[in-house]
C-alpha atoms as a printed R data frame, in Angstrom:
    type eleno elety resid chain resno       x       y       z
1   ATOM     1    CA   MET     A     1  -3.927  41.888 -18.621
2   ATOM     2    CA   PRO     A     2  -5.259  38.582 -17.154
3   ATOM     3    CA   VAL     A     3  -8.234  38.438 -14.821
4   ATOM     4    CA   TYR     A     4  -7.651  36.473 -11.612
5   ATOM     5    CA   GLN     A     5 -10.324  34.859  -9.473
6   ATOM     6    CA   TYR     A     6  -9.711  35.029  -5.736
7   ATOM     7    CA   LYS     A     7 -11.182  34.088  -2.396
8   ATOM     8    CA   ALA     A     8 -10.263  35.935   0.775
9   ATOM     9    CA   ARG     A     9 -11.516  36.525   4.330
10  ATOM    10    CA   ASP     A    10 -11.967  39.862   6.011
11  ATOM    11    CA   ARG     A    11 -11.101  40.547   9.641
12  ATOM    12    CA   ALA     A    12 -14.580  39.395  10.708
13  ATOM    13    CA   GLY     A    13 -13.985  36.008   9.049
14  ATOM    14    CA   LYS     A    14 -16.420  36.577   6.166
15  ATOM    15    CA   VAL     A    15 -15.414  34.838   2.930
16  ATOM    16    CA   LEU     A    16 -15.265  37.080  -0.148
17  ATOM    17    CA   ALA     A    17 -15.077  35.739  -3.720
18  ATOM    18    CA   ALA     A    18 -14.464  38.061  -6.680
19  ATOM    19    CA   THR     A    19 -12.153  38.800  -9.615
20  ATOM    20    CA   MET     A    20  -9.290  41.261 -10.079
21  ATOM    21    CA   GLU     A    21  -7.345  42.361 -13.129
22  ATOM    22    CA   ALA     A    22  -3.583  42.342 -12.538
23  ATOM    23    CA   ALA     A    23  -0.298  41.531 -14.244
24  ATOM    24    CA   THR     A    24   0.702  38.709 -11.886
25  ATOM    25    CA   GLU     A    25  -0.710  36.603  -9.089
26  ATOM    26    CA   ARG     A    26   1.659  38.334  -6.668
27  ATOM    27    CA   GLU     A    27   0.096  41.724  -7.476
28  ATOM    28    CA   VAL     A    28  -3.347  40.339  -6.618
29  ATOM    29    CA   ALA     A    29  -2.112  39.006  -3.285
30  ATOM    30    CA   SER     A    30  -0.369  42.285  -2.480
31  ATOM    31    CA   ALA     A    31  -3.456  44.354  -3.312
32  ATOM    32    CA   LEU     A    32  -5.699  42.157  -1.177
33  ATOM    33    CA   ARG     A    33  -3.318  42.342   1.786
34  ATOM    34    CA   GLU     A    34  -3.302  46.137   1.531
35  ATOM    35    CA   LYS     A    35  -7.097  45.999   1.891
36  ATOM    36    CA   GLY     A    36  -6.701  43.997   5.091
37  ATOM    37    CA   LEU     A    37  -7.918  40.723   3.584
38  ATOM    38    CA   PHE     A    38  -6.503  37.261   4.242
39  ATOM    39    CA   VAL     A    39  -5.963  35.461   0.926
40  ATOM    40    CA   SER     A    40  -7.073  31.817   0.736
41  ATOM    41    CA   GLU     A    41  -7.061  31.208  -3.028
42  ATOM    42    CA   ILE     A    42  -5.984  32.945  -6.231
43  ATOM    43    CA   LYS     A    43  -6.701  31.383  -9.610
44  ATOM    44    CA   ALA     A    44  -6.237  32.529 -13.203
45  ATOM    45    CA   PRO     A    45  -8.781  30.865 -15.561
46  ATOM    46    CA   GLY     A    46  -7.406  29.906 -18.974
47  ATOM    47    CA   LYS     A    47  -9.137  31.008 -22.157
48  ATOM    48    CA   GLY     A    48  -9.161  29.757 -25.710
49  ATOM    49    CA   LEU     A    49  -5.901  28.164 -26.831
50  ATOM    50    CA   ASN     A    50  -4.259  29.294 -23.602
51  ATOM    51    CA   ALA     A    51  -6.589  27.162 -21.498
52  ATOM    52    CA   GLU     A    52  -4.857  24.414 -19.605
53  ATOM    53    CA   ILE     A    53  -5.946  20.948 -20.695
54  ATOM    54    CA   LYS     A    54  -6.190  18.565 -17.762
55  ATOM    55    CA   LEU     A    55  -7.218  14.965 -17.492
56  ATOM    56    CA   PRO     A    56  -9.973  14.142 -15.022
57  ATOM    57    CA   THR     A    57  -8.610  13.339 -11.579
58  ATOM    58    CA   TRP     A    58  -9.586   9.663 -11.894
59  ATOM    59    CA   LEU     A    59  -7.627   9.383 -15.158
60  ATOM    60    CA   ASP     A    60  -4.517  11.229 -14.003
61  ATOM    61    CA   PRO     A    61  -2.460   9.153 -11.532
62  ATOM    62    CA   SER     A    62  -0.278  12.153 -10.666
63  ATOM    63    CA   SER     A    63  -3.311  13.997  -9.264
64  ATOM    64    CA   ARG     A    64  -4.432  11.233  -6.899
65  ATOM    65    CA   PRO     A    65  -3.074  11.550  -3.348
66  ATOM    66    CA   GLY     A    66  -1.238   8.590  -1.865
67  ATOM    67    CA   PRO     A    67  -0.043   7.584   1.619
68  ATOM    68    CA   ARG     A    68   3.073   9.729   1.252
69  ATOM    69    CA   ASP     A    69   0.931  12.833   0.605
70  ATOM    70    CA   VAL     A    70  -1.215  12.133   3.678
71  ATOM    71    CA   THR     A    71   1.909  11.624   5.795
72  ATOM    72    CA   LEU     A    72   3.451  14.904   4.620
73  ATOM    73    CA   PHE     A    73   0.153  16.717   5.135
74  ATOM    74    CA   SER     A    74  -0.139  15.383   8.706
75  ATOM    75    CA   ARG     A    75   3.387  16.475   9.584
76  ATOM    76    CA   GLN     A    76   2.895  19.966   8.110
77  ATOM    77    CA   PHE     A    77  -0.575  20.335   9.618
78  ATOM    78    CA   ALA     A    78   0.805  19.530  13.072
79  ATOM    79    CA   THR     A    79   3.587  22.076  12.587
80  ATOM    80    CA   VAL     A    80   1.358  25.005  11.594
81  ATOM    81    CA   ILE     A    81  -1.205  24.233  14.333
82  ATOM    82    CA   ASN     A    82   1.595  24.028  16.910
83  ATOM    83    CA   ALA     A    83   2.739  27.445  15.687
84  ATOM    84    CA   GLY     A    84  -0.612  28.883  16.813
85  ATOM    85    CA   LEU     A    85  -2.464  29.186  13.490
86  ATOM    86    CA   PRO     A    86  -6.208  28.403  13.424
87  ATOM    87    CA   VAL     A    87  -7.335  25.186  11.714
88  ATOM    88    CA   VAL     A    88  -9.028  27.006   8.819
89  ATOM    89    CA   GLN     A    89  -5.981  29.139   8.048
90  ATOM    90    CA   SER     A    90  -3.709  26.097   8.363
91  ATOM    91    CA   LEU     A    91  -5.844  24.180   5.861
92  ATOM    92    CA   ALA     A    92  -5.771  27.137   3.470
93  ATOM    93    CA   ILE     A    93  -1.962  27.218   3.591
94  ATOM    94    CA   LEU     A    94  -1.620  23.484   3.051
95  ATOM    95    CA   GLN     A    95  -4.221  23.563   0.268
96  ATOM    96    CA   ARG     A    96  -2.258  26.158  -1.698
97  ATOM    97    CA   GLN     A    97   1.008  24.242  -1.491
98  ATOM    98    CA   SER     A    98  -0.477  20.835  -2.326
99  ATOM    99    CA   GLU     A    99   1.169  19.404  -5.448
100 ATOM   100    CA   LYS     A   100  -1.715  17.111  -6.434
101 ATOM   101    CA   GLU     A   101  -5.017  18.428  -7.727
102 ATOM   102    CA   GLY     A   102  -7.073  15.677  -6.120
103 ATOM   103    CA   PHE     A   103  -5.624  16.409  -2.677
104 ATOM   104    CA   GLU     A   104  -5.937  20.167  -3.179
105 ATOM   105    CA   ASN     A   105  -9.640  19.848  -4.052
106 ATOM   106    CA   ALA     A   106 -10.242  17.624  -1.032
107 ATOM   107    CA   LEU     A   107  -8.520  20.072   1.337
108 ATOM   108    CA   LYS     A   108 -10.501  22.917  -0.187
109 ATOM   109    CA   LYS     A   109 -13.800  21.161   0.592
110 ATOM   110    CA   VAL     A   110 -12.577  20.222   4.071
111 ATOM   111    CA   ARG     A   111 -11.646  23.852   4.747
112 ATOM   112    CA   GLU     A   112 -15.014  25.089   3.504
113 ATOM   113    CA   ASP     A   113 -16.821  22.595   5.768
114 ATOM   114    CA   VAL     A   114 -14.748  23.617   8.789
115 ATOM   115    CA   GLU     A   115 -15.505  27.281   8.040
116 ATOM   116    CA   THR     A   116 -19.220  26.501   8.333
117 ATOM   117    CA   GLY     A   117 -18.704  24.966  11.781
118 ATOM   118    CA   ILE     A   118 -18.412  21.264  10.892
119 ATOM   119    CA   PRO     A   119 -15.793  19.447  13.057
120 ATOM   120    CA   LEU     A   120 -12.561  18.625  11.251
121 ATOM   121    CA   SER     A   121 -13.019  14.885  11.833
122 ATOM   122    CA   ASP     A   122 -16.460  14.946  10.183
123 ATOM   123    CA   ALA     A   123 -15.115  16.999   7.276
124 ATOM   124    CA   ILE     A   124 -12.273  14.609   6.450
125 ATOM   125    CA   ALA     A   125 -14.582  11.611   6.915
126 ATOM   126    CA   LYS     A   126 -16.217  12.629   3.617
127 ATOM   127    CA   PHE     A   127 -13.023  11.521   1.823
128 ATOM   128    CA   PRO     A   128 -12.521   7.860   2.850
129 ATOM   129    CA   GLY     A   129 -10.279   7.296  -0.163
130 ATOM   130    CA   ILE     A   130  -7.743   9.707   1.383
131 ATOM   131    CA   PHE     A   131  -8.437   9.650   5.133
132 ATOM   132    CA   ASP     A   132  -9.336   6.171   6.379
133 ATOM   133    CA   LYS     A   133 -11.359   5.272   9.479
134 ATOM   134    CA   LEU     A   134  -8.228   5.158  11.621
135 ATOM   135    CA   TYR     A   135  -7.243   8.688  10.618
136 ATOM   136    CA   VAL     A   136 -10.749  10.050  11.277
137 ATOM   137    CA   TYR     A   137 -10.930   8.507  14.762
138 ATOM   138    CA   LEU     A   138  -7.512   9.845  15.709
139 ATOM   139    CA   VAL     A   139  -8.406  13.362  14.571
140 ATOM   140    CA   LYS     A   140 -11.649  13.109  16.550
141 ATOM   141    CA   ALA     A   141  -9.628  12.072  19.612
142 ATOM   142    CA   GLY     A   142  -7.281  15.002  19.051
143 ATOM   143    CA   GLU     A   143 -10.203  17.429  18.859
144 ATOM   144    CA   ALA     A   144 -11.719  16.023  22.057
145 ATOM   145    CA   SER     A   145  -8.434  16.178  23.974
146 ATOM   146    CA   GLY     A   146  -7.289  19.545  22.589
147 ATOM   147    CA   ASN     A   147  -4.054  17.924  21.450
148 ATOM   148    CA   LEU     A   148  -4.655  17.847  17.704
149 ATOM   149    CA   ASP     A   149  -1.073  18.767  16.793
150 ATOM   150    CA   GLY     A   150   0.342  16.007  19.013
151 ATOM   151    CA   ILE     A   151  -2.065  13.446  17.545
152 ATOM   152    CA   LEU     A   152  -1.150  14.476  14.001
153 ATOM   153    CA   GLU     A   153   2.543  14.045  14.815
154 ATOM   154    CA   ARG     A   154   1.813  10.521  16.032
155 ATOM   155    CA   VAL     A   155  -0.246   9.816  12.910
156 ATOM   156    CA   ALA     A   156   2.594  10.990  10.665
157 ATOM   157    CA   ALA     A   157   5.102   8.802  12.521
158 ATOM   158    CA   TYR     A   158   2.701   5.846  12.329
159 ATOM   159    CA   LEU     A   159   2.141   6.278   8.568
160 ATOM   160    CA   GLU     A   160   5.889   6.491   8.001
161 ATOM   161    CA   LYS     A   161   6.416   3.211   9.878
162 ATOM   162    CA   GLN     A   162   3.622   1.536   7.918
163 ATOM   163    CA   ALA     A   163   5.140   2.723   4.642
164 ATOM   164    CA   GLU     A   164   8.500   1.359   5.781
165 ATOM   165    CA   LEU     A   165   6.958  -2.042   6.538
166 ATOM   166    CA   ARG     A   166   5.270  -2.178   3.129
167 ATOM   167    CA   GLY     A   167   8.542  -1.153   1.515
168 ATOM   168    CA   LYS     A   168  10.375  -4.037   3.198
169 ATOM   169    CA   ILE     A   169   7.881  -6.554   1.829
170 ATOM   170    CA   ARG     A   170   8.120  -5.038  -1.664
171 ATOM   171    CA   THR     A   171  11.910  -5.244  -1.416
172 ATOM   172    CA   ALA     A   172  11.704  -8.909  -0.482
173 ATOM   173    CA   LEU     A   173   9.463  -9.666  -3.455
174 ATOM   174    CA   THR     A   174  11.193  -7.514  -6.068
175 ATOM   175    CA   TYR     A   175  14.195  -9.802  -6.678
176 ATOM   176    CA   PRO     A   176  12.289 -13.074  -7.228
177 ATOM   177    CA   THR     A   177   9.683 -11.288  -9.343
178 ATOM   178    CA   VAL     A   178  12.300  -9.763 -11.643
179 ATOM   179    CA   VAL     A   179  14.183 -13.062 -11.943
180 ATOM   180    CA   LEU     A   180  10.965 -14.966 -12.668
181 ATOM   181    CA   VAL     A   181   9.913 -12.516 -15.394
182 ATOM   182    CA   ILE     A   182  13.367 -12.706 -17.008
183 ATOM   183    CA   ALA     A   183  13.325 -16.509 -16.786
184 ATOM   184    CA   ILE     A   184   9.921 -16.698 -18.471
185 ATOM   185    CA   GLY     A   185  11.027 -14.272 -21.204
186 ATOM   186    CA   VAL     A   186  14.284 -16.117 -21.918
187 ATOM   187    CA   THR     A   187  12.542 -19.501 -21.888
188 ATOM   188    CA   PHE     A   188   9.857 -18.311 -24.295
189 ATOM   189    CA   PHE     A   189  12.519 -16.897 -26.641
190 ATOM   190    CA   LEU     A   190  14.533 -20.128 -26.605
191 ATOM   191    CA   LEU     A   191  11.490 -22.328 -27.160
192 ATOM   192    CA   THR     A   192   9.969 -20.246 -29.957
193 ATOM   193    CA   GLY     A   193  13.094 -18.817 -31.597
194 ATOM   194    CA   VAL     A   194  16.025 -21.196 -31.126
195 ATOM   195    CA   VAL     A   195  14.495 -24.655 -30.651
196 ATOM   196    CA   PRO     A   196  12.517 -24.607 -33.959
197 ATOM   197    CA   GLN     A   197  15.762 -23.994 -35.901
198 ATOM   198    CA   PHE     A   198  17.484 -26.894 -34.173
199 ATOM   199    CA   ALA     A   199  14.425 -29.079 -34.793
200 ATOM   200    CA   THR     A   200  14.640 -28.327 -38.508
201 ATOM   201    CA   ILE     A   201  18.348 -29.236 -38.584
202 ATOM   202    CA   LEU     A   202  17.734 -32.465 -36.654
203 ATOM   203    CA   GLN     A   203  14.911 -33.506 -38.984
204 ATOM   204    CA   GLN     A   204  17.130 -32.903 -42.015
205 ATOM   205    CA   LEU     A   205  19.935 -34.979 -40.521
206 ATOM   206    CA   GLY     A   206  17.531 -37.794 -39.714
207 ATOM   207    CA   GLY     A   207  17.980 -40.295 -36.927
208 ATOM   208    CA   GLU     A   208  15.858 -41.141 -33.934
209 ATOM   209    CA   MET     A   209  15.301 -38.334 -31.440
210 ATOM   210    CA   PRO     A   210  15.430 -39.040 -27.687
211 ATOM   211    CA   VAL     A   211  12.349 -38.540 -25.506
212 ATOM   212    CA   ILE     A   212  13.643 -35.297 -24.002
213 ATOM   213    CA   THR     A   213  14.048 -33.779 -27.473
214 ATOM   214    CA   ARG     A   214  10.588 -34.870 -28.587
215 ATOM   215    CA   ILE     A   215   9.099 -33.296 -25.458
216 ATOM   216    CA   LEU     A   216  11.057 -30.083 -26.069
217 ATOM   217    CA   ILE     A   217   9.925 -29.871 -29.709
218 ATOM   218    CA   GLY     A   218   6.328 -30.593 -28.688
219 ATOM   219    CA   VAL     A   219   6.401 -27.759 -26.130
220 ATOM   220    CA   SER     A   220   7.972 -25.469 -28.742
221 ATOM   221    CA   ASP     A   221   5.280 -26.277 -31.318
222 ATOM   222    CA   PHE     A   222   2.550 -25.706 -28.748
223 ATOM   223    CA   LEU     A   223   3.926 -22.298 -27.741
224 ATOM   224    CA   GLN     A   224   4.310 -21.182 -31.343
225 ATOM   225    CA   GLY     A   225   0.760 -22.086 -32.258
226 ATOM   226    CA   TYR     A   226  -1.158 -21.720 -29.019
227 ATOM   227    CA   TRP     A   227   0.833 -19.288 -26.842
228 ATOM   228    CA   TRP     A   228  -2.315 -17.202 -26.428
229 ATOM   229    CA   THR     A   229  -3.996 -20.065 -24.508
230 ATOM   230    CA   MET     A   230  -1.352 -19.774 -21.779
231 ATOM   231    CA   VAL     A   231  -1.864 -16.013 -21.554
232 ATOM   232    CA   LEU     A   232  -5.627 -16.571 -21.404
233 ATOM   233    CA   ALA     A   233  -5.198 -19.213 -18.685
234 ATOM   234    CA   ILE     A   234  -3.068 -16.857 -16.571
235 ATOM   235    CA   VAL     A   235  -5.585 -14.024 -16.961
236 ATOM   236    CA   LEU     A   236  -8.501 -16.327 -16.083
237 ATOM   237    CA   ALA     A   237  -6.588 -17.637 -13.059
238 ATOM   238    CA   ILE     A   238  -5.931 -14.101 -11.779
239 ATOM   239    CA   VAL     A   239  -9.554 -13.062 -12.343
240 ATOM   240    CA   GLY     A   240 -10.777 -16.278 -10.724
241 ATOM   241    CA   ILE     A   241  -8.649 -15.734  -7.618
242 ATOM   242    CA   ARG     A   242  -9.867 -12.148  -7.302
243 ATOM   243    CA   VAL     A   243 -13.504 -13.178  -7.656
244 ATOM   244    CA   TRP     A   244 -12.968 -15.964  -5.117
245 ATOM   245    CA   ARG     A   245 -11.381 -13.539  -2.655
246 ATOM   246    CA   ARG     A   246 -14.461 -11.335  -2.822
247 ATOM   247    CA   ASN     A   247 -16.271 -14.179  -1.109
248 ATOM   248    CA   GLU     A   248 -15.600 -14.315   2.637
249 ATOM   249    CA   GLY     A   249 -14.874 -18.041   2.518
250 ATOM   250    CA   GLY     A   250 -12.422 -17.658  -0.355
251 ATOM   251    CA   ARG     A   251 -10.661 -14.731   1.304
252 ATOM   252    CA   ARG     A   252 -10.264 -16.647   4.562
253 ATOM   253    CA   ALA     A   253  -8.954 -19.707   2.726
254 ATOM   254    CA   THR     A   254  -6.324 -17.762   0.753
255 ATOM   255    CA   ASP     A   255  -5.261 -15.668   3.756
256 ATOM   256    CA   ARG     A   256  -4.913 -18.826   5.879
257 ATOM   257    CA   LEU     A   257  -2.855 -20.429   3.115
258 ATOM   258    CA   LEU     A   258  -0.597 -17.384   2.874
259 ATOM   259    CA   LEU     A   259   0.068 -17.421   6.621
260 ATOM   260    CA   ARG     A   260   1.000 -21.129   6.493
261 ATOM   261    CA   MET     A   261   3.450 -20.796   3.601
262 ATOM   262    CA   PRO     A   262   7.078 -21.498   4.530
263 ATOM   263    CA   VAL     A   263   9.274 -18.407   4.984
264 ATOM   264    CA   PHE     A   264   6.853 -16.019   3.247
265 ATOM   265    CA   GLY     A   265   4.066 -16.879   5.696
266 ATOM   266    CA   THR     A   266   6.378 -16.039   8.609
267 ATOM   267    CA   LEU     A   267   7.072 -12.641   7.058
268 ATOM   268    CA   LEU     A   268   3.338 -11.952   6.661
269 ATOM   269    CA   GLN     A   269   2.646 -13.056  10.233
270 ATOM   270    CA   LYS     A   270   5.315 -10.820  11.749
271 ATOM   271    CA   THR     A   271   4.187  -7.902   9.598
272 ATOM   272    CA   ALA     A   272   0.590  -8.417  10.752
273 ATOM   273    CA   ILE     A   273   1.657  -8.466  14.423
274 ATOM   274    CA   ALA     A   274   3.769  -5.324  14.027
275 ATOM   275    CA   ASN     A   275   0.854  -3.604  12.268
276 ATOM   276    CA   PHE     A   276  -1.623  -4.690  14.972
277 ATOM   277    CA   ALA     A   277   0.594  -3.573  17.854
278 ATOM   278    CA   SER     A   278   1.487  -0.172  16.365
279 ATOM   279    CA   THR     A   279  -2.106   0.635  15.320
280 ATOM   280    CA   PHE     A   280  -3.728  -0.570  18.546
281 ATOM   281    CA   GLY     A   281  -1.128   1.169  20.708
282 ATOM   282    CA   LEU     A   282  -1.485   4.443  18.786
283 ATOM   283    CA   LEU     A   283  -5.267   4.428  19.227
284 ATOM   284    CA   LEU     A   284  -5.023   3.732  22.962
285 ATOM   285    CA   ARG     A   285  -2.407   6.474  23.458
286 ATOM   286    CA   SER     A   286  -4.665   8.895  21.595
287 ATOM   287    CA   GLY     A   287  -7.579   8.302  23.962
288 ATOM   288    CA   VAL     A   288  -9.746   5.969  21.879
289 ATOM   289    CA   ASN     A   289 -11.581   3.413  24.026
290 ATOM   290    CA   ILE     A   290 -10.436  -0.203  23.798
291 ATOM   291    CA   VAL     A   291 -13.526  -1.554  21.963
292 ATOM   292    CA   GLU     A   292 -13.385   1.091  19.235
293 ATOM   293    CA   ALA     A   293  -9.604   0.661  19.051
294 ATOM   294    CA   LEU     A   294  -9.981  -3.070  18.371
295 ATOM   295    CA   ASP     A   295 -12.672  -2.416  15.771
296 ATOM   296    CA   ILE     A   296 -10.526   0.141  13.919
297 ATOM   297    CA   THR     A   297  -7.420  -2.044  14.165
298 ATOM   298    CA   LYS     A   298  -9.407  -4.926  12.672
299 ATOM   299    CA   GLY     A   299 -10.188  -2.716   9.664
300 ATOM   300    CA   THR     A   300  -6.486  -2.126   9.016
301 ATOM   301    CA   ALA     A   301  -5.387  -5.788   9.363
302 ATOM   302    CA   ARG     A   302  -5.643  -6.683   5.630
303 ATOM   303    CA   ASN     A   303  -5.919 -10.359   6.566
304 ATOM   304    CA   ALA     A   304  -9.218 -12.153   7.168
305 ATOM   305    CA   ILE     A   305  -7.766 -14.492   9.825
306 ATOM   306    CA   VAL     A   306  -6.346 -11.609  11.870
307 ATOM   307    CA   GLU     A   307  -9.629  -9.712  11.459
308 ATOM   308    CA   ASP     A   308 -11.588 -12.684  12.837
309 ATOM   309    CA   ILE     A   309  -9.302 -12.922  15.880
310 ATOM   310    CA   LEU     A   310  -9.615  -9.188  16.617
311 ATOM   311    CA   GLU     A   311 -13.397  -9.377  16.230
312 ATOM   312    CA   GLU     A   312 -13.378 -12.247  18.744
313 ATOM   313    CA   ALA     A   313 -11.200 -10.164  21.085
314 ATOM   314    CA   LYS     A   314 -13.588  -7.219  20.792
315 ATOM   315    CA   ASP     A   315 -16.556  -9.417  21.706
316 ATOM   316    CA   ALA     A   316 -14.575 -10.818  24.643
317 ATOM   317    CA   VAL     A   317 -13.742  -7.338  25.944
318 ATOM   318    CA   GLN     A   318 -17.411  -6.371  25.753
319 ATOM   319    CA   ARG     A   319 -18.133  -9.425  27.947
320 ATOM   320    CA   GLY     A   320 -15.545  -8.227  30.459
321 ATOM   321    CA   GLU     A   321 -12.681 -10.509  29.461
322 ATOM   322    CA   GLN     A   322  -9.096  -9.521  28.690
323 ATOM   323    CA   ILE     A   323  -7.658  -9.316  25.170
324 ATOM   324    CA   SER     A   324  -4.826 -11.666  26.094
325 ATOM   325    CA   VAL     A   325  -7.342 -14.460  26.787
326 ATOM   326    CA   THR     A   326  -8.357 -14.394  23.118
327 ATOM   327    CA   LEU     A   327  -4.806 -14.063  21.775
328 ATOM   328    CA   VAL     A   328  -3.702 -17.148  23.746
329 ATOM   329    CA   LYS     A   329  -6.247 -19.225  21.791
330 ATOM   330    CA   HIS     A   330  -4.540 -18.425  18.468
331 ATOM   331    CA   PRO     A   331  -0.806 -19.174  18.841
332 ATOM   332    CA   VAL     A   332  -0.421 -19.791  15.096
333 ATOM   333    CA   VAL     A   333  -1.082 -16.089  14.398
334 ATOM   334    CA   PHE     A   334  -0.228 -14.459  17.745
335 ATOM   335    CA   PRO     A   335   2.716 -16.252  19.418
336 ATOM   336    CA   PRO     A   336   2.752 -16.692  23.227
337 ATOM   337    CA   LEU     A   337   5.141 -13.729  23.535
338 ATOM   338    CA   VAL     A   338   2.481 -11.329  22.173
339 ATOM   339    CA   ALA     A   339  -0.229 -12.755  24.428
340 ATOM   340    CA   SER     A   340   2.061 -12.612  27.485
341 ATOM   341    CA   MET     A   341   3.149  -9.009  26.899
342 ATOM   342    CA   THR     A   342  -0.475  -7.996  26.305
343 ATOM   343    CA   ALA     A   343  -1.461  -9.675  29.599
344 ATOM   344    CA   ILE     A   344   1.303  -7.813  31.450
345 ATOM   345    CA   GLY     A   345   0.102  -4.538  29.931
346 ATOM   346    CA   GLU     A   346  -3.479  -5.269  31.027
347 ATOM   347    CA   GLU     A   347  -2.379  -6.099  34.575
348 ATOM   348    CA   THR     A   348  -0.247  -2.953  34.900
349 ATOM   349    CA   GLY     A   349  -2.662  -0.650  33.048
350 ATOM   350    CA   ALA     A   350  -0.054   0.130  30.388
351 ATOM   351    CA   VAL     A   351  -1.314  -1.733  27.329
352 ATOM   352    CA   ASP     A   352  -0.343   1.129  25.005
353 ATOM   353    CA   ALA     A   353   3.269   1.127  26.213
354 ATOM   354    CA   MET     A   354   3.457  -2.665  25.927
355 ATOM   355    CA   MET     A   355   2.050  -2.509  22.396
356 ATOM   356    CA   GLN     A   356   4.841  -0.116  21.475
357 ATOM   357    CA   LYS     A   357   7.411  -2.629  22.700
358 ATOM   358    CA   VAL     A   358   5.719  -5.441  20.766
359 ATOM   359    CA   SER     A   359   5.672  -3.280  17.644
360 ATOM   360    CA   ASP     A   360   9.373  -2.388  17.955
361 ATOM   361    CA   PHE     A   361  10.314  -6.038  18.515
362 ATOM   362    CA   TYR     A   362   8.372  -7.368  15.544
363 ATOM   363    CA   GLU     A   363   9.565  -4.628  13.242
364 ATOM   364    CA   ARG     A   364  13.073  -5.918  13.896
365 ATOM   365    CA   GLU     A   365  11.741  -9.422  13.301
366 ATOM   366    CA   VAL     A   366  10.377  -8.261   9.925
367 ATOM   367    CA   ASP     A   367  13.870  -7.086   8.977
368 ATOM   368    CA   GLU     A   368  15.266 -10.536   9.790
369 ATOM   369    CA   ALA     A   369  12.384 -12.264   7.956
370 ATOM   370    CA   VAL     A   370  13.051 -10.177   4.844
371 ATOM   371    CA   ALA     A   371  16.727 -11.141   4.949
372 ATOM   372    CA   THR     A   372  15.802 -14.818   5.451
373 ATOM   373    CA   LEU     A   373  13.309 -14.755   2.577
374 ATOM   374    CA   THR     A   374  15.809 -13.125   0.245
375 ATOM   375    CA   ALA     A   375  18.519 -15.592   1.224
376 ATOM   376    CA   ALA     A   376  16.156 -18.536   0.664
377 ATOM   377    CA   LEU     A   377  14.818 -17.306  -2.665
378 ATOM   378    CA   GLU     A   378  18.176 -16.635  -4.312
379 ATOM   379    CA   PRO     A   379  19.354 -20.278  -4.497
380 ATOM   380    CA   MET     A   380  15.817 -21.431  -5.336
381 ATOM   381    CA   MET     A   381  15.647 -19.091  -8.328
382 ATOM   382    CA   ILE     A   382  19.142 -20.098  -9.454
383 ATOM   383    CA   VAL     A   383  18.175 -23.790  -9.325
384 ATOM   384    CA   PHE     A   384  14.914 -23.016 -11.143
385 ATOM   385    CA   LEU     A   385  16.763 -21.212 -13.945
386 ATOM   386    CA   GLY     A   386  19.396 -23.947 -14.089
387 ATOM   387    CA   VAL     A   387  16.792 -26.691 -14.490
388 ATOM   388    CA   ILE     A   388  14.989 -24.856 -17.300
389 ATOM   389    CA   VAL     A   389  18.142 -23.945 -19.228
390 ATOM   390    CA   GLY     A   390  19.637 -27.400 -18.628
391 ATOM   391    CA   PHE     A   391  16.502 -29.106 -19.950
392 ATOM   392    CA   ILE     A   392  16.528 -26.975 -23.115
393 ATOM   393    CA   VAL     A   393  20.269 -27.455 -23.704
394 ATOM   394    CA   ALA     A   394  20.023 -31.209 -23.126
395 ATOM   395    CA   GLY     A   395  17.057 -31.493 -25.464
396 ATOM   396    CA   MET     A   396  18.931 -29.687 -28.237
397 ATOM   397    CA   PHE     A   397  22.437 -31.112 -27.945
398 ATOM   398    CA   VAL     A   398  21.945 -34.756 -26.900
399 ATOM   399    CA   PRO     A   399  20.592 -35.739 -30.354
400 ATOM   400    CA   MET     A   400  23.329 -33.678 -32.038
401 ATOM   401    CA   PHE     A   401  26.025 -35.668 -30.220
402 ATOM   402    CA   SER     A   402  24.241 -38.910 -31.158
403 ATOM   403    CA   ILE     A   403  24.051 -37.978 -34.844
404 ATOM   404    CA   ILE     A   404  27.692 -36.813 -34.921
405 ATOM   405    CA   GLY     A   405  28.702 -40.130 -33.351
406 ATOM   406    CA   GLN     A   406  26.810 -42.065 -35.992
407 ATOM   407    CA   LEU     A   407  28.364 -40.035 -38.829
408 ATOM   408    CA   SER     A   408  31.865 -40.521 -37.486
């Protein structure tokens, strides 16, 4: 009969840890409940060949929690707290039903910290890879206001909207990426598999080859012998860009370039505005003061130019100025509409409500930008493929027609 390890709390709240021999996990839980204990964890350790072999959390992607797990946790946490369960018991329930080991271990440590009297916000702050600064501040605001379940509901809704925005951008980029990869694969196959055979035939037939054919054969020979140099160049370019972006100047330069790109830059700009408005509005509605709200929002911007503008706005607010005064100075990133609506919110004392309207408006704008980007990329990719295939076909068949004409 297997031996189960368990942790439980008695009616006084004392945590007990021991082992029990039983046929199933359910029997252990039943026996502990009969003793008047509240079960928090039951675990059966494996032995010998029956031991479960697990990869370390950092090597197993399925064990690492993602945004979707945090969103689901927030929604469930709000539900059980709203039902009247204490925070510790709620964490124990959510810990047991977590599907990912990394998240389960984190919740276990959070629960243990809360049991010792540490505030929930301080406990989750120990896991910045799961709960970011925004999440920690919102939980702290919920604890201070006594509305933790309401705050968690807002957090869950916010995370869902952010995931939806990221999904729209991925959708816009998926089509051109797939087409580009296919185009590169087909081109490489034609140049290294088909063109060499035609080159051999043309050389056997003799005759002078046109410039386009000589260029095509030269590219084919280069790819066959030195294809690895192109792969190395691409890898070095990617590494170089990443290293450059680690420098503040390089990051600002690339982010500024991205915002100024046609079509795609507009999509990034509207996404950044929607993200700013939803995050800033959520923080203000949750009771976070305006300076801290700007500082946290800056940390979620993911664009150096937007971060600089929000840092400037924070400094302006500390000097007694309005946020809209700073936004007006940067119409390239924040259009006059955003600055005007922010100014109206500041005058009426309803900045959070105005931010919600800005967020809703620009989320619709993101939808239109995604459709515009997709519509613009489709003909561009078709023309790109047509030029490549046309060049290869012309390079192969023009000399064939010439030679056939000479023979006839």
